C-alpha positions in Angstrom: -7.6 17.9 35.8 -9.0 15.2 33.1 -7.0 15.4 30.1 -8.6 15.8 26.4 -8.3 13.1 23.7 -6.7 13.4 20.7 -7.5 10.4 18.7 -6.4 8.9 15.4 -7.8 6.1 13.9 -6.3 3.8 11.2 -2.7 2.2 11.9 -2.1 2.2 8.6 0.9 4.1 6.5 -0.7 7.4 7.2 -2.2 7.3 10.8 1.2 5.5 12.3 3.0 8.6 11.0 0.4 11.0 11.9 0.3 9.8 15.6 4.0 9.6 16.1 4.4 13.2 14.3 1.6 14.9 16.7 3.2 13.0 19.4 6.7 14.5 18.5 4.7 18.2 18.3 3.5 17.8 21.9 6.9 16.9 23.7 6.5 17.3 27.7 4.9 20.0 29.1 3.3 21.1 26.2 1.3 17.1 26.1 0.2 18.1 29.3 -4.2 18.5 29.7 -3.9 16.0 26.8 -3.7 12.2 25.7 -2.8 10.7 22.2 -4.9 7.9 21.3 -4.4 5.2 18.4 -7.2 3.3 17.5 -7.2 0.3 14.9 -9.2 -2.8 15.0 -6.0 -5.0 14.7 -3.1 -5.0 16.9 -0.6 -5.0 14.4 0.5 -2.5 11.5 -0.2 -4.1 8.2 2.6 -3.4 5.8 0.1 -3.3 2.5 2.6 -2.5 0.4 5.0 -5.8 1.1 1.3 -8.3 0.5 3.1 -9.3 -2.9 5.9 -10.9 -1.2 3.2 -13.2 0.8 2.6 -14.5 -2.9 6.7 -16.4 -2.6 8.3 -17.4 0.5 8.9 -14.0 2.2 5.9 -13.9 4.4 7.5 -12.0 7.6 7.3 -9.1 9.1 3.5 -7.8 7.2 2.2 -6.9 10.5 3.8 -5.4 13.0 2.8 -5.1 16.9 1.9 -1.5 17.7 3.6 -1.9 20.7 7.0 -1.7 18.6 6.4 1.4 16.5 4.7 4.1 18.8 6.7 6.6 20.5 6.4 7.1 24.4 3.5 8.9 25.8 0.8 7.4 23.0 -2.1 4.9 24.2 -3.0 2.4 21.8 -6.5 0.8 22.0 -7.4 -1.8 19.6 -11.0 -1.1 18.7 -13.4 -0.8 15.6 -15.0 2.5 14.5 -18.4 2.5 13.7 -19.9 6.1 14.2 -18.9 9.7 14.8 -20.9 12.1 16.9 -19.6 15.7 15.7 -21.8 17.1 18.0 -20.8 15.2 21.2 -17.4 15.2 19.8 -17.5 11.2 20.8 -16.9 8.1 18.4 -18.8 4.7 19.1 -16.3 2.2 18.7 -16.4 -2.1 19.2 -13.8 -3.9 21.0 -12.4 -7.2 20.5 -14.4 -9.2 22.7 -17.5 -7.6 20.9 -18.4 -5.1 23.8 -19.4 -1.1 22.6 -18.1 1.8 24.0 -17.9 5.7 23.1 -14.9 7.4 23.3 -14.8 10.9 23.8 -12.3 13.6 21.7 -10.9 17.4 21.8 -9.1 16.5 17.5 -10.4 13.6 15.9 -7.9 12.4 12.8 -9.3 10.1 10.2 -6.7 7.8 8.6 -9.0 4.6 7.7 -7.0 4.6 4.0 -7.9 2.0 1.7 -9.1 -1.4 0.4 -7.5 -3.3 -2.2 -9.8 -3.7 -5.4 -11.4 -7.4 -6.2 -12.7 -8.5 -9.2 -15.7 -10.2 -9.2 -15.8 -14.4 -8.9 -16.8 -15.1 -12.3 -13.7 -13.4 -13.5 -11.7 -15.5 -12.6 -8.1 -15.7 -11.4 -6.8 -14.7 -7.7 -7.2 -10.5 -6.5 -4.0 -10.1 -5.0 -6.3 -8.4 -1.7 -4.7 -10.4 1.6 -2.3 -12.6 3.2 -4.8 -15.7 2.3 -5.0 -14.6 -1.5 -1.5 -14.4 -1.5 -0.6 -17.8 -0.2 -3.1 -18.7 -2.7 -1.0 -18.0 -5.4 1.8 -19.4 -4.1 0.2 -22.9 -3.6 -1.3 -22.6 -7.2 2.3 -21.8 -8.4 3.9 -24.5 -6.7 1.2 -27.2 -7.8 1.6 -26.1 -11.4 5.5 -26.0 -10.9 4.9 -30.0 -9.4 2.5 -31.0 -12.8 5.6 -29.3 -15.0 8.4 -31.8 -13.3 6.4 -35.1 -14.6 5.5 -33.2 -18.1 7.7 -34.3 -20.9 6.4 -32.0 -23.7 8.4 -28.6 -23.8 4.9 -26.5 -24.7 3.2 -28.0 -21.7 6.2 -26.9 -19.6 6.1 -23.9 -20.5 2.6 -22.9 -20.0 2.7 -24.9 -16.4 5.7 -22.3 -15.6 3.9 -19.3 -16.6 1.9 -16.9 -14.8 -0.3 -13.8 -15.6 -0.3 -10.4 -13.9 -2.9 -7.7 -14.5 -2.4 -4.3 -14.0 0.8 -2.7 -14.5 1.1 -0.3 -11.8 3.4 -0.5 -9.2 1.7 -2.7 -7.0 1.6 -4.9 -10.9 5.2 -4.4 -11.4 6.3 -5.6 -8.3 4.2 -8.8 -8.1 5.5 -9.7 -11.8 9.2 -8.9 -10.5 8.8 -11.1 -7.5 7.1 -13.9 -8.9 9.7 -14.2 -11.9 12.4 -14.2 -9.9 10.7 -17.1 -7.5 10.0 -19.1 -10.1 12.7 -19.4 -12.0 14.7 -20.3 -8.5 11.9 -23.0 -7.4 12.3 -24.1 -11.0 15.9 -24.7 -11.0 15.8 -26.8 -7.5 12.9 -28.4 -9.2 15.7 -29.9 -11.9 13.4 -27.8 -14.9 15.2 -25.3 -17.0 14.6 -21.8 -15.7 14.5 -19.9 -18.9 10.6 -21.8 -19.4 9.2 -19.6 -17.0 7.6 -16.6 -17.7 5.6 -13.9 -16.2 2.9 -12.0 -18.2 2.2 -8.8 -17.5 -0.6 -6.8 -19.0 -0.5 -3.3 -19.1 -3.8 -1.4 -20.3 -1.6 1.5 -21.9 0.3 2.2 -24.6 3.9 1.8 -22.3 5.2 0.7 -19.3 5.8 3.6 -16.8 4.1 6.6 -18.6 5.1 9.4 -15.3 8.4 8.9 -16.7 10.3 9.5 -20.1 9.8 6.9 -23.1 13.8 5.4 -22.2 12.7 5.0 -18.6 10.0 3.0 -19.3 12.3 0.9 -21.8 15.1 0.5 -18.7 12.4 -0.6 -16.3 11.3 -3.0 -18.7 14.4 -4.3 -19.7 14.8 -5.4 -16.2 11.6 -7.0 -16.1 12.4 -8.9 -18.7 15.7 -10.2 -16.8 13.4 -11.8 -14.4 11.4 -13.4 -16.8 8.7 -11.1 -17.1 7.2 -9.9 -20.4 5.2 -6.7 -20.4 1.6 -6.7 -22.8 0.8 -3.4 -24.1 -2.5 -1.9 -25.0 -4.6 -4.3 -23.9 -7.2 -5.6 -21.5 -8.3 -8.8 -19.7 -11.6 -9.7 -19.7 -11.6 -13.1 -17.7 -9.5 -16.3 -17.1 -10.6 -19.7 -16.9 -9.0 -23.4 -17.7 -5.4 -22.0 -18.1 -6.0 -19.0 -20.6 -6.4 -15.4 -20.2 -9.3 -13.9 -22.0 -7.8 -10.5 -23.7 -10.4 -7.5 -25.4 -9.1 -8.3 -28.6 -10.6 -11.5 -29.0 -7.0 -13.0 -27.9 -5.8 -15.2 -25.1 -2.8 -15.7 -23.4 -1.7 -19.1 -22.0 -1.3 -19.0 -18.1 -1.3 -21.4 -15.1 -2.4 -18.8 -12.6 -3.8 -14.9 -13.0 -3.4 -12.4 -10.5 -4.8 -9.4 -10.5 -3.4 -6.4 -9.2 -6.0 -3.5 -10.0 -5.5 -0.7 -7.4 -7.0 0.8 -4.4 -10.3 2.4 -3.4 -11.2 4.3 -0.3 -12.4 2.5 2.5 -16.3 1.7 1.9 -16.6 2.6 5.9 -16.2 6.2 4.9 -19.7 6.2 3.7 -21.4 5.1 6.6 -20.2 7.9 8.6 -22.1 10.8 7.8 -19.1 13.2 6.8 -19.2 14.9 3.2 -17.2 12.7 0.6 -16.2 13.7 -3.2 -17.1 11.7 -6.0 -14.6 9.5 -5.9 -15.5 8.2 -2.0 -13.3 10.2 -0.2 -13.5 12.5 2.5 -14.2 16.4 1.6 -11.5 18.1 3.4 -10.2 22.1 3.1 -6.3 22.7 3.2 -5.7 22.1 6.4 -7.0 18.3 6.3 -10.1 19.4 8.4 -13.3 17.8 7.3 -15.7 20.1 5.3 -18.1 21.5 7.9 -15.8 20.0 10.9 -13.2 21.7 11.8 -12.1 19.5 14.8 -11.9 16.2 12.6 -9.0 16.0 10.3 -8.8 13.1 7.3 -5.1 12.5 5.3 -4.0 9.5 3.4 -5.9 7.5 1.2 -9.5 8.0 2.9 -9.1 12.1 2.0 -9.4 14.1 -1.0 -6.4 16.2 -0.8 -6.0 19.0 -3.1 -3.0 21.5 -3.4 -4.8 24.6 -3.1 -1.9 26.4 -6.0 -2.8 24.0 -8.8 -5.4 22.0 -7.8 -4.0 18.7 -8.4 -5.0 16.1 -6.0 -2.6 13.7 -4.0 -2.1 10.0 -5.4 -3.0 7.2 -2.5 1.1 6.3 -2.1 3.3 6.3 1.2 5.2 9.3 -0.1 2.4 11.2 -0.1 0.8 10.0 2.9 3.7 10.6 4.9 4.3 14.2 4.6 0.7 15.1 4.7 1.0 12.9 8.6 4.0 15.2 9.2 2.5 18.4 8.1 -0.8 17.6 10.4 1.2 17.5 13.5 2.2 21.1 12.8 -1.4 22.2 12.1 -2.8 20.4 15.3 -0.3 22.1 17.4 -1.3 25.6 15.8 -4.5 25.2 16.3 -4.6 24.0 19.8 -2.8 27.0 20.5 -5.4 29.0 18.8 -3.0 29.7 15.8 -3.1 29.1 12.0 -1.2 26.2 11.0 0.3 25.3 7.5 -1.6 24.6 4.3 -1.2 21.6 2.3 2.0 21.3 0.2 2.3 18.3 -2.5 5.2 16.1 -2.6 8.6 18.4 -3.6 9.4 16.2 -6.7 8.5 13.1 -9.2 9.7 10.0 -7.4 9.1 6.4 -7.3 10.9 3.5 -5.8 9.9 0.2 -7.4 11.0 -3.2 -6.5 12.1 -5.7 -8.4 12.9 -8.9 -6.8 15.3 -9.6 -4.3 18.5 -7.4 -4.6 17.0 -5.4 -8.0 15.2 -2.0 -7.5 14.4 0.7 -9.6 14.6 4.7 -8.3 13.5 7.2 -10.5 13.1 10.9 -9.6 13.0 14.3 -11.8 15.0 17.2 -10.9 16.9 19.5 -12.6 15.3 19.2 -16.6 16.6 15.7 -16.4 15.5 12.2 -15.5 17.5 10.3 -12.5 17.6 6.6 -12.7 19.3 4.3 -9.6 19.1 0.7 -10.8 19.9 -2.7 -9.1 21.8 -3.0 -5.5 21.6 0.4 -4.9 18.1 0.9 -6.0 17.1 -2.0 -4.4 19.0 -0.3 -1.1 16.9 2.8 -1.4 13.3 0.8 -2.4 14.0 -1.2 1.0 15.0 2.2 2.9 11.4 3.4 1.5 9.6 0.6 2.7 11.3 0.6 6.5 10.4 4.2 6.8 7.1 4.3 5.6 6.6 1.8 8.6 8.5 3.2 11.2 11.1 0.4 11.4 14.4 1.3 11.7 17.4 -1.5 13.2 16.0 -1.8 16.5 12.5 -2.8 15.3 14.3 -5.3 12.9 16.1 -6.9 15.7 13.3 -7.4 17.9 11.2 -8.9 14.7 13.8 -11.2 14.2 14.2 -12.1 17.5 10.3 -13.3 17.3 10.5 -14.9 14.4 
């Protein structure tokens, strides 16, 4: 008997969890009659949330082979998605050798994720959008550090040891803290005064971390200052040129390097698939993650416009929301294959944010029982690392294999 395919396209955080949870929901005999396929254009899972680390010295483990992460009973196919034919229940793909093919499906899960926003070239600076750009940030900082070694004027040294990070979301905060920690260490190794290092974090909002209380934001900002990061509130950056970041209020900030961290947007591929989209560019889905008008096609993660059926609130583009979506999707797929109705979408339980502030230092905030719950420094760091690893299915066994391959 030919097996029917359950196909998951996209091996990011949502797709990786979806394929593993679907496999978990269909163990042993329940999986008979079905092949579970993960399709991705790359041979590895890319840990996008750790991209900022590639701007310093830690470029390891950004790419983890799928062979290390997939449960037994899951097949991996390296191919890029081109088109979907919902009537024939097939997808058209291109393989690494350039050849094309068609893959049939009984159920199709789209976890196509998002891409990092880039600024136009004329705005200057570097968008932290891929490993190559992250390496460019690193090289520019090292270049200016070498110039600072031969400079005798303290004011010029200070400018050479400065960087601007535009965008004060979680990625911007983590990038600024990591840069501050690393630049101070490199300055000290070069015989320079680490107190001259300043990372300028540009925040267009009135205060930092508006998800939490004013006091929580102040605590976070104080920890950033320890890393050499100063936050500039309520301003917008216009462009960067000649060592000056021009602001919307007409002033300019000196900086040797400018890094843009301006968030995410849905994968542009979505607009070419012929499926219904919301105005924000995400796929339109019902409370069971089914694409509107296509009951055999599901979508989760950053590519899907997932709305709480009770409150009407839309899920954000974060791992903490994608992971429970994937777990619930496994239950939905199992139920619908049995002719039953699966559970509806529910939002992530409590407000929770984990933020890395450089090696050994973290900040975790949650809101529960009518109060702020904050974990800082080493304990916050442990929680942050645990969150990074669990999002990518990296356990102790996988870590050992990665270390052995370095």
